[in-house]
N, C-alpha and C positions, 0 to 999 in steps of 0.2 A: 503494500499499500504506500502511495506517495503521500508524504506529509506536506501539509499546506499551512501557510500562516497568513491571516489578513490583518492589516494594519491600517487605521484611519490616520492620516496625516495631512496636513494643510501646508501648501507652498503657494506663495504668490507667483504670479506669471513672470515677474521680473527677478525672481530668485531661482529660475530654473537651473542655474549652476549648482546651487546648494542642493537641489533635489537630485541632480546627477551625481554629486558626491555621496549623498546618502544611499542611493541605489547601489553604487560601487561598494560602499561599506557593508551593505546587506549581503552582496555577492561575496565579499571576503569572509563573512561570517557563515557562509554556506546557504544563503537564501537567494535564489534567482528570480527575478520579477517575471511573473506570468501574465498578469492583467492589471489594468489600471481603470477604475470607473468611479466617478463621484467621490473623490478624495479617499478612496479605499484601494490599497495596493494588495494584490494577492501574490504571494510568494511560494514557490515550491522548494523543498529541500533539495539540495545539490551539494556536490563537493565544493569546498571553498575555492573561489576563482578570482582571477584579476580581470573581472569583466568590466568594460567601460560602457557607460550609458550616455547617450546624447539625446536631446529632445529638440524637436522642430515643431513649428506651428504652421499650418495651412489651412486656409478657409475652403471648405468643400472637400471633395475627394480628388486628390491629385491624380494625374494621368499615370499610366503604367511606367513611362520613362523616368518619373520621379523615384520610384521604387527600384528601378533597374539600376539607376546611378548609385544608389546605396549599396545594393547587392554586389555591383562590380568592385566596390571598394571594401568588401567583406563585412558590411553592417547587415544585422538581422532585425527586422521589424518585430518588436515584442508585443506592443499593444498601441491602440490609438483610441482617444476619446476627446470629444468636444474640439477637434481640430488640432490636438496634440498628438504627435507621433513619437513613440518611444523606441529607440534604436539601441542595440547593444552589439558589442564586439569584443572578443578576447584581447587583452592587452598583449600585443606581440613584440613590444619593445621598439616599434618603429615610430616615426613622427606622423603617422597617418591615423591619429586618435581623434581628430576633429571632423565634424561633418561640414563645416563652413571653412572655405578656403581663405577667407579674410574678414577683417573687422567689419567692412562695409556690408558684406552679405549677412553677417550676424546681426548688425544694427537694423537691416531692412526687415528681419523677422519681428523685432519689437515694434517698429514703425507700422508694419502690417497689422499686428495684433492691436495696437493702439487706435489705428484707424477703424477697425471692426468695432471696438468698444465705444469709440466716438459716435459712430453710426447708431449703435444700441441706445446710448445716451440720448441722442437727438430724438430718435423715435419714442424713447421714454418721456421726454419733455413734451413732445407733440401730442402723444396720446393721453397723458394724464394731466399735465399742468396747463397746456394751452387752452383746452376747452373751459377749464375753470376760470382762467383769466378773461377770455373772450365773454363768457356769460356772467362775469363778475359774481360768481357763486363761490362758495367756500366748499373745499374738498371735505368729505367725511374724515373724522379724525384717524380711523384706521387706514385710510389711504395715505394721509400725510405721514403717519407713523411708519409706514413701510417704503413709501416712494422717496421721501427725502434722504434717508440714510443710504438707499441704493444709488441715489444720484451723487451723493458725496463720495461714497466708496468708488464708484465708477469714475468719477472725476479724478480722484486720487490715483487710481490705477493707470489712467491715461497719463498723468503727469509723471508718474514713476517709470512707465515704459518709454516715454519720450526722453526722459532724463538718461535712462540707461542706454538708449540709442545714441544720444548726443555724446556721452562719454566714449562710446565705441568709436565714433566718427572722429572725435579728437585724437584718438590714437593713430588714426590714418594720416592726419595732417602733420 
């Protein structure tokens, strides 16, 4: 019987490198990532290994050529959820342990994600707040109590993602 372990853990989108390090530490302890969904990681027992994990974000389902590119470089798709793709590869001691070839392409990942969140925030405002403003009516308290914090958290997330992309771009210059 294969032993499995489920762990609920939260990582912010801009802390994906911390998530990668944590997944690598789990592999070193003998727990290989099997699946990720809704902040729940499912691991299966394995021999301790020097597995390297990398995360990428893509909106929608990428074309086959996207996955072929990773496979040609030795990466294995472990799981995907909500636009996030979890790839792994055994640490072979080479310098090919990154999925991004440069800081600019890594920054583009964060810009792409922040643009998506910005779109969601705009739809959020248009669907909940704009009707209340136009009709000069007050939103029910339960809506204000849930909508406002989501808008604040979403705005903060966009800021942090843009900030991370900016720092990566500064490395280029």
